[in-house]
C-alpha positions as CSV (number, residue, x, y, z in Angstrom):
1,X,31.5,4.1,-8.3
2,X,34.2,2.0,-6.9
3,X,33.4,-0.3,-3.9
4,X,36.1,1.5,-1.7
5,X,34.6,4.8,-2.6
6,X,31.1,3.7,-1.7
7,X,32.3,2.6,1.7
8,X,34.1,5.9,2.3
9,X,31.1,7.9,1.1
10,X,29.1,7.3,4.3
11,X,31.1,9.8,6.4
12,X,28.9,12.4,8.0
13,X,29.3,15.7,9.8
14,X,29.0,15.0,13.4
15,X,29.4,11.3,14.1
16,X,29.8,8.0,12.3
17,X,27.4,6.1,14.5
18,X,23.7,5.9,15.1
19,X,22.9,8.1,18.2
20,X,20.0,7.1,20.6
21,X,19.4,9.2,23.6
22,X,16.8,9.2,26.3
23,X,18.0,12.4,28.0
24,X,16.1,15.6,28.6
25,X,18.5,17.5,26.4
26,X,20.5,16.3,23.5
27,X,23.1,13.9,24.8
28,X,24.9,11.6,22.6
29,X,25.0,7.8,23.3
30,X,26.7,5.8,20.7
31,X,26.3,2.4,19.2
32,X,28.5,0.7,16.7
33,X,27.8,-2.6,14.8
34,X,28.2,-4.7,17.9
35,X,27.3,-2.8,21.0
36,X,27.1,0.5,22.9
37,X,30.5,2.0,23.7
38,X,28.6,4.0,26.2
39,X,25.5,2.4,27.9
40,X,22.1,3.9,27.5
41,X,20.1,4.3,30.6
42,X,16.4,3.2,30.2
43,X,13.4,4.9,31.7
44,X,12.2,3.4,35.1
45,X,8.8,2.8,33.3
46,X,10.6,1.1,30.5
47,X,8.9,-2.2,29.4
48,X,12.2,-3.9,29.5
49,X,11.9,-4.1,33.1
50,X,8.9,-6.3,32.8
51,X,9.6,-9.9,34.0
52,X,8.9,-12.8,31.7
53,X,9.4,-16.6,31.9
54,X,8.3,-17.3,28.3
55,X,10.6,-18.6,25.7
56,X,14.2,-19.7,25.6
57,X,17.2,-19.1,23.4
58,X,17.1,-22.5,22.1
59,X,13.4,-22.4,20.9
60,X,12.9,-18.6,20.2
61,X,10.7,-18.1,17.0
62,X,13.1,-16.3,14.7
63,X,13.1,-15.7,11.0
64,X,15.3,-14.4,8.3
65,X,13.7,-11.2,6.8
66,X,14.2,-11.7,3.1
67,X,14.1,-8.8,0.6
68,X,11.3,-9.0,-2.1
69,X,13.7,-9.2,-4.9
70,X,15.5,-12.4,-3.4
71,X,12.1,-14.2,-3.5
72,X,10.8,-13.1,-6.8
73,X,14.1,-13.3,-8.6
74,X,13.7,-9.9,-10.2
75,X,16.7,-8.6,-11.9
76,X,17.2,-5.2,-13.3
77,X,19.5,-3.8,-16.1
78,X,20.8,-0.9,-13.8
79,X,20.5,0.3,-10.4
80,X,18.3,3.2,-11.6
81,X,15.7,0.6,-12.9
82,X,15.6,-1.1,-9.6
83,X,15.1,2.3,-7.7
84,X,12.4,3.4,-10.2
85,X,10.7,0.0,-9.5
86,X,11.0,0.5,-5.8
87,X,9.6,4.0,-5.9
88,X,6.5,3.0,-8.0
89,X,5.8,0.3,-5.3
90,X,6.5,2.9,-2.6
91,X,4.1,5.4,-4.0
92,X,1.4,2.8,-4.1
93,X,2.0,1.9,-0.5
94,X,2.0,5.4,0.7
95,X,-1.2,6.2,-1.1
96,X,-2.7,3.1,0.4
97,X,-1.8,4.1,3.9
98,X,-3.1,7.7,3.4
99,X,-6.4,6.4,2.2
100,X,-6.5,3.6,4.8
101,X,-5.8,6.0,7.7
102,X,-8.2,8.5,6.5
103,X,-11.3,9.0,8.8
104,X,-13.6,8.5,5.7
105,X,-12.1,5.1,5.1
106,X,-14.6,2.2,4.8
107,X,-13.6,-1.5,4.1
108,X,-15.0,-2.8,0.7
109,X,-17.4,-5.6,1.0
110,X,-16.6,-8.1,-1.6
111,X,-18.9,-10.9,-0.3
112,X,-20.8,-12.4,-3.1
113,X,-19.1,-10.3,-5.8
114,X,-17.0,-11.7,-8.7
115,X,-13.8,-9.8,-9.6
116,X,-11.3,-10.3,-12.2
117,X,-8.1,-11.5,-10.5
118,X,-4.8,-10.4,-11.9
119,X,-1.3,-11.5,-11.2
120,X,0.8,-9.4,-8.8
121,X,3.8,-9.7,-10.9
122,X,3.5,-6.2,-12.3
123,X,1.8,-4.5,-9.5
124,X,4.3,-4.5,-6.6
125,X,4.4,-6.4,-3.4
126,X,5.4,-6.2,0.2
127,X,9.0,-5.4,0.8
128,X,10.0,-8.1,3.3
129,X,9.2,-11.9,3.3
130,X,9.5,-14.6,5.8
131,X,9.5,-18.4,5.5
132,X,6.6,-20.0,7.5
133,X,5.5,-23.6,7.7
134,X,1.8,-24.1,7.3
135,X,-0.1,-27.1,8.6
136,X,0.9,-30.6,9.6
137,X,3.2,-31.7,8.2
138,X,4.3,-28.2,7.5
139,X,4.3,-26.8,3.9
140,X,6.8,-24.0,3.6
141,X,5.5,-20.7,2.2
142,X,6.8,-17.3,1.8
143,X,4.6,-14.7,3.5
144,X,4.7,-10.9,3.2
145,X,5.5,-9.3,6.6
146,X,3.1,-6.4,7.2
147,X,3.3,-4.5,10.6
148,X,0.1,-2.6,9.5
149,X,-2.1,-5.6,9.0
150,X,-3.7,-8.1,11.3
151,X,-5.2,-11.1,9.5
152,X,-2.8,-13.9,8.6
153,X,-3.7,-15.6,5.4
154,X,-2.4,-17.9,2.7
155,X,-3.7,-18.8,-0.8
156,X,-5.4,-22.2,-0.6
157,X,-6.6,-25.0,-2.8
158,X,-9.1,-25.1,-4.3
159,X,-8.1,-21.7,-5.6
160,X,-11.0,-20.2,-7.6
161,X,-9.0,-17.1,-8.5
162,X,-5.3,-16.8,-7.5
163,X,-2.3,-14.8,-8.4
164,X,1.1,-16.3,-9.2
165,X,3.3,-17.3,-6.2
166,X,6.6,-18.8,-5.7
167,X,5.7,-22.0,-3.8
168,X,2.9,-24.5,-4.6
169,X,-0.5,-23.7,-3.2
170,X,-1.3,-24.9,0.3
171,X,-3.7,-27.8,0.2
172,X,-5.6,-28.0,3.6
173,X,-6.7,-31.5,2.7
174,X,-3.1,-32.6,3.3
175,X,-2.8,-31.0,6.8
176,X,-3.8,-33.2,9.9
177,X,-4.4,-30.0,11.9
178,X,-6.5,-27.8,9.7
179,X,-9.9,-27.1,11.4
180,X,-12.6,-24.6,10.1
181,X,-14.1,-21.9,12.3
182,X,-17.8,-21.7,12.7
183,X,-19.5,-18.4,11.8
184,X,-21.0,-18.1,15.2
185,X,-17.7,-18.4,17.1
186,X,-16.1,-15.4,18.9
187,X,-13.0,-15.5,16.8
188,X,-15.1,-15.1,13.7
189,X,-16.9,-12.0,15.3
190,X,-13.4,-10.5,15.9
191,X,-12.9,-10.0,12.2
192,X,-13.9,-6.6,10.9
193,X,-15.5,-8.2,7.8
194,X,-16.8,-11.7,8.0
195,X,-19.9,-13.8,6.9
196,X,-21.3,-17.2,6.9
197,X,-20.7,-19.9,4.3
198,X,-23.2,-22.4,3.1
199,X,-21.9,-24.9,5.6
200,X,-22.0,-22.6,8.5
201,X,-18.3,-21.9,8.4
202,X,-16.8,-18.5,8.9
203,X,-15.9,-16.6,5.8
204,X,-13.4,-13.7,6.0
205,X,-12.5,-10.9,3.7
206,X,-9.6,-8.4,3.8
207,X,-9.3,-5.6,1.2
208,X,-6.1,-3.4,1.2
209,X,-7.6,-0.3,-0.5
210,X,-5.4,-0.5,-3.6
211,X,-7.4,-3.2,-5.6
212,X,-5.8,-6.1,-3.7
213,X,-7.8,-8.4,-1.5
214,X,-8.2,-12.0,0.0
215,X,-11.4,-13.8,0.8
216,X,-12.1,-17.4,1.9
217,X,-12.5,-19.6,4.9
218,X,-11.2,-18.7,8.3
219,X,-9.5,-21.8,10.0
220,X,-7.4,-22.8,12.9
221,X,-4.0,-24.3,11.9
222,X,-0.5,-25.0,13.1
223,X,2.2,-22.7,12.0
224,X,5.8,-23.5,12.3
225,X,7.7,-20.4,13.1
226,X,11.4,-20.5,13.1
227,X,11.4,-24.2,14.0
228,X,8.7,-23.8,16.7
229,X,5.3,-25.2,16.0
230,X,2.4,-23.1,17.3
231,X,-1.0,-24.8,17.4
232,X,-4.4,-23.3,16.8
233,X,-3.5,-20.0,15.1
234,X,-6.5,-18.4,13.2
235,X,-5.5,-17.9,9.6
236,X,-7.4,-17.1,6.4
237,X,-7.5,-19.8,3.8
238,X,-7.9,-17.7,0.7
239,X,-9.8,-19.1,-2.3
240,X,-10.1,-15.8,-4.0
241,X,-7.1,-13.5,-3.9
242,X,-6.1,-10.5,-6.0
243,X,-2.9,-8.9,-5.4
244,X,0.1,-6.9,-4.8
245,X,1.6,-10.0,-3.2
246,X,4.0,-11.0,-6.1
247,X,5.8,-14.2,-5.1
248,X,4.3,-14.5,-1.6
249,X,1.7,-17.1,-0.7
250,X,0.0,-14.8,1.6
251,X,0.5,-12.2,4.5
252,X,1.8,-12.5,8.0
253,X,0.1,-9.7,9.9
254,X,2.1,-8.3,12.8
255,X,-0.2,-5.3,13.6
256,X,-1.6,-4.2,17.0
257,X,-4.9,-5.9,16.6
258,X,-6.1,-9.2,18.1
259,X,-6.0,-11.2,14.9
260,X,-2.4,-10.5,14.2
261,X,0.3,-13.1,15.0
262,X,1.5,-11.2,18.0
263,X,-2.0,-10.6,19.3
264,X,-2.9,-14.3,18.9
265,X,0.3,-15.6,20.6
266,X,-0.5,-13.3,23.6
267,X,1.4,-14.5,26.7
268,X,3.4,-17.0,24.7
269,X,5.1,-14.2,22.9
270,X,4.8,-11.7,25.7
271,X,3.3,-9.3,23.3
272,X,6.5,-8.3,21.7
273,X,8.5,-8.8,18.6
274,X,11.7,-7.4,17.3
275,X,13.2,-6.9,13.8
276,X,16.4,-5.7,12.2
277,X,16.3,-4.7,8.5
278,X,19.6,-5.3,6.9
279,X,21.2,-2.2,5.3
280,X,21.0,-2.1,1.5
281,X,23.7,-3.4,-0.8
282,X,25.8,-1.4,-3.3
283,X,25.1,-0.6,-6.9
284,X,23.6,-2.8,-9.5
285,X,21.0,-5.4,-8.8
286,X,18.8,-6.5,-5.9
287,X,19.6,-6.0,-2.3
288,X,19.5,-9.6,-1.1
289,X,20.8,-9.3,2.4
290,X,18.5,-10.8,5.0
291,X,17.4,-9.1,8.2
292,X,15.9,-10.8,11.1
293,X,12.6,-11.1,13.0
294,X,12.3,-12.5,16.4
295,X,9.1,-13.3,18.5
296,X,8.9,-13.5,22.2
297,X,9.6,-11.1,25.1
298,X,12.6,-12.9,26.4
299,X,14.4,-12.5,23.2
300,X,12.8,-9.6,21.5
301,X,13.1,-7.1,24.4
302,X,16.8,-6.2,24.9
303,X,18.4,-4.6,27.8
304,X,19.7,-1.1,27.0
305,X,17.1,-0.1,24.5
306,X,15.6,3.4,24.5
307,X,12.0,3.3,24.7
308,X,9.3,5.5,23.1
309,X,5.6,5.3,23.8
310,X,3.4,4.1,21.1
311,X,0.3,6.1,20.2
312,X,-2.9,4.4,19.6
313,X,-5.3,5.6,16.8
314,X,-8.8,4.4,17.5
315,X,-9.5,5.0,13.7
316,X,-6.9,2.6,12.8
317,X,-5.9,0.4,15.8
318,X,-3.7,-2.0,13.9
319,X,-1.0,0.5,13.2
320,X,1.9,1.6,15.3
321,X,2.1,5.2,15.7
322,X,4.9,7.1,17.5
323,X,4.7,10.6,19.0
324,X,7.3,12.9,17.1
325,X,7.8,16.4,18.4
326,X,10.3,17.6,16.0
327,X,13.3,17.0,13.5
328,X,16.8,18.1,13.5
329,X,19.5,18.3,10.9
330,X,23.1,18.1,12.1
331,X,22.9,19.6,15.6
332,X,20.1,22.1,14.8
333,X,16.5,21.5,15.6
334,X,14.2,22.7,12.7
335,X,11.9,25.6,13.3
336,X,8.6,23.7,12.7
337,X,5.0,24.7,13.8
338,X,3.9,23.0,16.9
339,X,1.8,19.9,16.4
340,X,2.9,19.3,12.9
341,X,3.3,15.6,13.6
342,X,0.5,15.1,16.1
343,X,-2.2,12.5,15.7
344,X,-5.5,14.5,15.8
345,X,-8.7,13.5,17.4
346,X,-10.3,12.5,14.1
347,X,-7.5,10.0,13.3
348,X,-5.6,12.2,10.8
349,X,-1.9,13.2,10.9
350,X,0.5,11.5,13.2
351,X,3.6,9.3,12.5
352,X,3.3,5.6,11.5
353,X,6.2,3.1,11.7
354,X,6.0,1.0,8.5
355,X,8.3,-1.6,7.1
356,X,6.3,-1.7,3.8
357,X,7.2,2.0,2.9
358,X,10.9,2.5,1.9
359,X,11.1,6.4,1.7
360,X,10.1,8.4,4.8
361,X,7.1,10.7,4.1
362,X,6.7,14.1,6.0
363,X,4.2,16.8,5.7
364,X,5.2,19.3,3.1
365,X,6.4,21.9,5.6
366,X,8.5,19.4,7.6
367,X,10.0,17.9,4.3
368,X,10.8,21.3,2.8
369,X,12.5,22.4,6.0
370,X,14.6,19.2,6.3
371,X,15.6,19.2,2.5
372,X,16.7,22.9,2.7
373,X,18.7,22.4,5.9
374,X,20.3,19.3,4.4
375,X,21.1,21.1,1.2
376,X,22.7,24.0,3.0
377,X,24.7,21.7,5.3
378,X,26.3,19.7,2.5
379,X,27.4,23.0,0.8
380,X,28.9,22.8,-2.8
381,X,28.5,19.1,-3.5
382,X,27.4,18.7,-7.3
383,X,23.7,18.3,-7.7
384,X,22.2,15.7,-10.0
385,X,18.6,15.5,-11.5
386,X,15.9,14.3,-9.3
387,X,14.5,10.7,-9.7
388,X,10.8,10.5,-9.5
389,X,9.8,11.6,-6.0
390,X,13.4,11.8,-4.9
391,X,14.2,15.4,-5.7
392,X,17.4,16.1,-3.8
393,X,20.2,14.2,-5.5
394,X,24.0,14.5,-5.8
395,X,26.6,13.3,-8.2
396,X,29.4,11.9,-5.9
397,X,31.0,9.8,-8.6
398,X,34.1,12.1,-8.5
399,X,34.5,11.8,-4.6
400,X,36.3,9.2,-2.4
401,X,34.5,10.7,0.7
402,X,32.0,13.4,1.6
403,X,30.5,14.8,4.8
404,X,26.8,15.1,5.2
405,X,24.8,16.0,8.3
406,X,22.9,13.5,10.4
407,X,19.0,13.8,10.8
408,X,17.4,13.4,14.2
409,X,13.8,12.7,15.2
410,X,12.8,14.0,18.5
411,X,10.1,11.9,20.2
412,X,7.6,12.7,22.8
413,X,9.3,12.0,26.3
414,X,12.8,13.4,25.3
415,X,14.1,10.4,23.5
416,X,16.1,11.2,20.3
417,X,17.1,9.0,17.4
418,X,19.8,10.3,15.2
419,X,20.4,8.7,11.8
420,X,23.7,8.5,10.0
421,X,24.2,8.9,6.2
422,X,23.4,5.2,5.4
423,X,19.9,5.8,6.5
424,X,19.5,9.0,4.7
425,X,20.8,8.6,1.2
426,X,19.8,6.0,-1.5
427,X,22.1,5.2,-4.3
428,X,20.0,5.4,-7.5
429,X,22.9,5.0,-10.0
430,X,26.5,4.6,-10.1
431,X,27.7,7.5,-7.9
432,X,24.3,9.2,-7.9
433,X,22.7,9.5,-4.4
434,X,19.4,11.0,-3.4
435,X,18.0,12.0,0.0
436,X,15.6,9.2,0.8
437,X,12.7,11.4,2.2
438,X,9.7,12.8,0.3
439,X,6.6,15.1,1.1
440,X,3.5,13.3,2.1
441,X,0.2,13.6,0.0
442,X,-1.6,14.2,3.3
443,X,-0.9,15.1,6.9
444,X,0.3,11.7,7.6
445,X,4.0,11.0,8.2
446,X,5.5,7.6,7.6
447,X,8.8,6.5,9.0
448,X,10.0,4.1,6.3
449,X,12.3,1.1,6.2
450,X,15.3,2.9,4.7
451,X,15.5,5.0,7.9
452,X,14.9,1.8,10.0
453,X,17.7,-0.2,8.4
454,X,20.5,-1.5,10.5
455,X,18.7,-0.6,13.8
456,X,17.4,-3.2,16.3
457,X,13.6,-2.2,16.7
458,X,11.4,-3.7,19.2
459,X,7.7,-3.5,19.3
460,X,6.2,-4.2,22.8
461,X,2.6,-4.0,22.0
462,X,1.5,-5.4,25.4
463,X,3.0,-2.4,27.2
464,X,2.7,0.2,24.4
465,X,6.3,0.9,23.6
466,X,8.7,0.8,20.8
467,X,12.4,0.4,21.5
468,X,15.6,1.4,19.5
469,X,18.8,-0.4,20.1
470,X,21.1,-1.4,21.5
471,X,22.2,-3.7,18.7
472,X,22.6,-3.1,15.0
473,X,22.7,-5.4,12.2
């Protein structure tokens, strides 16, 4: 499909902008690429009203969020091959989340065990990476960004079992600020799975439910984050690692728990971070556009955002859940059963915000209703065969422009997020576009990164809110 046609394709039925509303009824507040044309009023209890003196514009910890393929150097013979690879990783991630968030989940104890370590090159990876300096002097490393994990870790020398990574292994012997943590310390006891080494040092282990894991020594180290050195951050120095972490040296946990980067920075970061995932590119190869990640309340919490309360799941306290009360297609709210997206007392169901999943997953009833309403709204556009889990596809190669409906998420508290076509359709081949939603294998819903792209999203974990807007990227 020609570039001009691709640009014109993203015209949709009711508006050409993301809509974010905090009204009790559906009111439209518009944002374009730069700002609101109509200001959005925030709730009086919005966390954006919290005062903070931390941080400055000149020293804010900020990063470029780099897509996986830009780090790994993966190339594909066609767009379809790239999408099939993405879908395979996506299925693994969604299945992991479903098992991890199940009430029956138990972390695997690998202490004292020997396992064959395989390269992550063929097993997938996180979808977004950041560049972080480890130690003093800093050794630059690519880390996977994961909003559903807490422990920060990096592969370390001596590495008894390691997978391939893009950068040289971190050597703690070359760092003047590396300091081991004792097994009797409070920070060691904070870990869900820890033990004592022969020397009395704290040993950590994190398993991810899909066969990947890391284990080694817990240490305090200096991290250089966007040009700002932060001392005394607890990280895992992984000596045995297996993984789905192709190209990355480790993982930067941004979850809601105390061991995550945001949890450890505490008052220094104001308990808040903001990210903006760049929209995907056109046809052909990898999507290499960078997004952004900003730490610190003074920079991460924007004025004019619309705030939605976060929901805590005691069974999985690291994950960011949001309360969704319904879904709309176009200007019609779908007739779904009450409580379809509700988090239950036993920790099942609910809606998780996840940057590691691309395609949004909905319970079967919700997905079927959305798909049918979408198909009905687009009318006679020519259908194309489905691609893996993407079962609603169209051949738009003969069109210069089409009109498709928006999709809205209705949150608890009357806020509404309405998404445009660029957040709904994924190009899988020249002129072939598929609806980027899929049914969930369980009652869990996952709001994936395709639906989050281009929107400034702020996580205020200290106050328990997530914000949308006002800027786009």
